[in-house]
C-alpha positions in Angstrom: 76.7 -2.3 -15.1 77.1 1.5 -13.1 74.0 3.7 -13.4 75.0 7.1 -13.5 73.1 9.6 -10.7 69.8 10.9 -11.9 67.9 13.3 -10.5 64.2 12.6 -10.7 61.0 14.1 -10.1 57.9 12.0 -8.8 54.2 12.7 -9.5 54.0 15.1 -6.3 57.0 17.2 -7.3 59.3 15.6 -5.1 62.9 14.9 -6.1 65.1 11.4 -5.8 68.0 10.2 -7.4 68.3 6.9 -9.3 71.9 5.3 -8.8 73.6 2.4 -8.4 73.9 1.1 -4.9 77.6 1.4 -3.9 78.8 -1.3 -1.2 78.8 1.8 1.2 74.8 1.6 0.7 74.8 -1.7 2.7 73.3 -0.3 5.9 71.1 1.0 3.7 69.8 -2.1 1.7 69.4 -3.3 4.7 66.7 -1.1 6.2 65.0 -1.2 2.9 64.4 -5.1 3.1 63.3 -4.7 6.5 61.4 -2.2 6.6 59.8 -3.3 3.3 59.2 -6.8 4.6 56.7 -5.5 7.0 54.8 -3.6 5.0 54.3 -5.7 2.0 53.2 -9.1 1.1 54.8 -8.6 -2.1 58.6 -8.0 -1.4 60.3 -11.4 -2.2 60.9 -12.1 1.1 59.3 -12.4 4.8 59.8 -10.4 7.3 63.1 -12.1 9.3 63.5 -14.3 6.5 66.9 -12.8 5.4 69.8 -12.5 7.2 71.3 -9.8 6.0 74.4 -8.4 7.3 76.7 -5.3 6.5 79.2 -8.0 4.8 76.8 -9.9 2.9 75.0 -6.8 1.7 78.0 -5.3 0.1 79.1 -8.6 -1.1 75.6 -8.5 -2.9 75.9 -5.2 -3.8 79.3 -5.5 -5.2 78.3 -8.5 -7.6 76.2 -5.8 -9.4 78.9 -3.5 -9.7 81.1 -5.6 -11.1 78.9 -7.4 -13.9 78.5 -5.9 -16.8 75.1 -7.5 -17.6 73.5 -6.7 -14.4 72.2 -3.3 -12.4 71.1 -2.8 -8.8 69.6 0.3 -9.2 68.5 2.5 -6.6 65.8 5.5 -5.6 67.1 7.6 -2.7 65.7 10.9 -1.6 67.5 12.9 1.5 70.4 9.7 1.4 67.2 7.1 2.2 66.7 3.9 0.2 63.4 4.3 -1.1 63.2 1.8 -4.0 64.9 -0.8 -5.8 65.4 -2.3 -9.0 67.7 -5.2 -10.1 68.4 -6.3 -13.5 69.4 -9.7 -13.5 71.3 -11.5 -16.6 69.4 -14.8 -17.9 72.7 -15.5 -19.8 74.4 -17.0 -16.7 72.7 -20.0 -17.2 73.9 -20.8 -20.7 74.7 -18.9 -24.4 71.2 -19.8 -25.4 69.5 -17.4 -22.5 71.9 -14.6 -23.4 69.4 -12.2 -24.7 67.3 -12.2 -21.8 67.1 -10.7 -18.4 64.9 -10.0 -15.8 64.0 -7.0 -13.5 62.6 -7.2 -9.9 62.0 -5.2 -7.1 60.0 -2.8 -4.8 59.0 0.4 -2.9 58.9 1.6 0.1 55.1 2.1 1.0 55.9 6.1 1.4 56.8 5.8 -2.1 54.3 3.7 -3.7 51.8 6.1 -5.6 54.5 9.0 -6.5 55.2 6.9 -10.1 58.7 5.7 -9.0 58.1 2.3 -9.7 57.5 2.8 -13.4 60.2 5.6 -13.7 62.7 2.7 -12.0 61.2 -0.4 -14.6 61.7 2.2 -17.6 65.3 3.2 -16.8 66.1 -0.7 -16.5 64.6 -1.2 -19.8 66.4 1.4 -21.2 69.4 -0.2 -19.2 68.8 -3.7 -20.6 68.7 -2.4 -24.0 71.9 -0.5 -23.7 73.2 -3.8 -22.8 72.3 -5.8 -26.2 69.4 -7.6 -23.9 66.4 -8.7 -26.6 63.9 -9.9 -24.0 62.9 -8.4 -20.6 61.1 -10.5 -18.5 59.4 -9.6 -14.7 56.6 -11.5 -12.5 54.1 -9.9 -9.5 51.8 -11.8 -7.6 48.3 -12.4 -9.1 46.3 -10.2 -6.9 49.2 -6.8 -7.3 47.2 -5.4 -9.2 49.1 -2.0 -9.3 52.2 -4.0 -10.4 50.2 -5.9 -13.1 48.4 -2.6 -14.4 51.7 -0.6 -14.5 53.8 -3.7 -16.1 50.9 -3.5 -19.0 51.1 0.1 -19.5 55.2 -0.1 -19.7 54.5 -2.6 -22.7 54.8 -6.2 -21.1 52.7 -8.7 -21.9 51.4 -11.9 -19.8 52.4 -15.0 -20.7 51.3 -17.1 -17.9 51.0 -18.3 -13.9 52.9 -19.8 -11.6 50.5 -21.3 -9.1 51.7 -21.7 -5.4 55.2 -19.6 -6.4 55.5 -18.5 -2.8 54.2 -20.3 0.5 53.5 -17.7 3.0 54.0 -18.2 7.0 50.5 -18.6 7.5 50.4 -21.8 5.4 48.7 -19.8 2.5 50.1 -19.8 -1.2 50.9 -16.9 -3.6 50.6 -17.5 -7.2 52.7 -15.0 -9.9 52.0 -14.1 -13.2 55.0 -13.7 -15.8 55.3 -11.1 -18.0 57.7 -10.1 -21.1 58.9 -6.9 -23.1 60.6 -7.6 -26.2 63.1 -4.3 -26.5 
């Protein structure tokens, strides 16, 4: 799915553009992942864990661009990627799952506390509803209270926890809360 560019104003009155990533955004995606993994323990990857190249980042983006039931949505300010959310189709696992999708993503530290994460997730939820999904799922670390509060404020309901979802480089574990929102 392609998300047409939309100007969005954050809580501090600054404007950014929400739009689908394009293959030419591969370098911006690489910089986003590199910076995000350094700044936050909640990013999906640990520092140095990904081996993104311009080629495989562009392929990753194309996978979303070519899919009618998924979306890779970025928040850009002055050409920089500050936030990213993806809508994933769980129906790829089988027809009985076509009513389900998942949202996941993150923000760079400089973009946090401005309402952009919530706005990105609401944009993903609207796109999911437009596609025809009935159920949107999300997850966050059990100690990520800001993310959990945001999900609850958008109508997501907590339905479970996965212990030891992720093993950190220091040997500790991160548990994950699971959420669902009916569209």
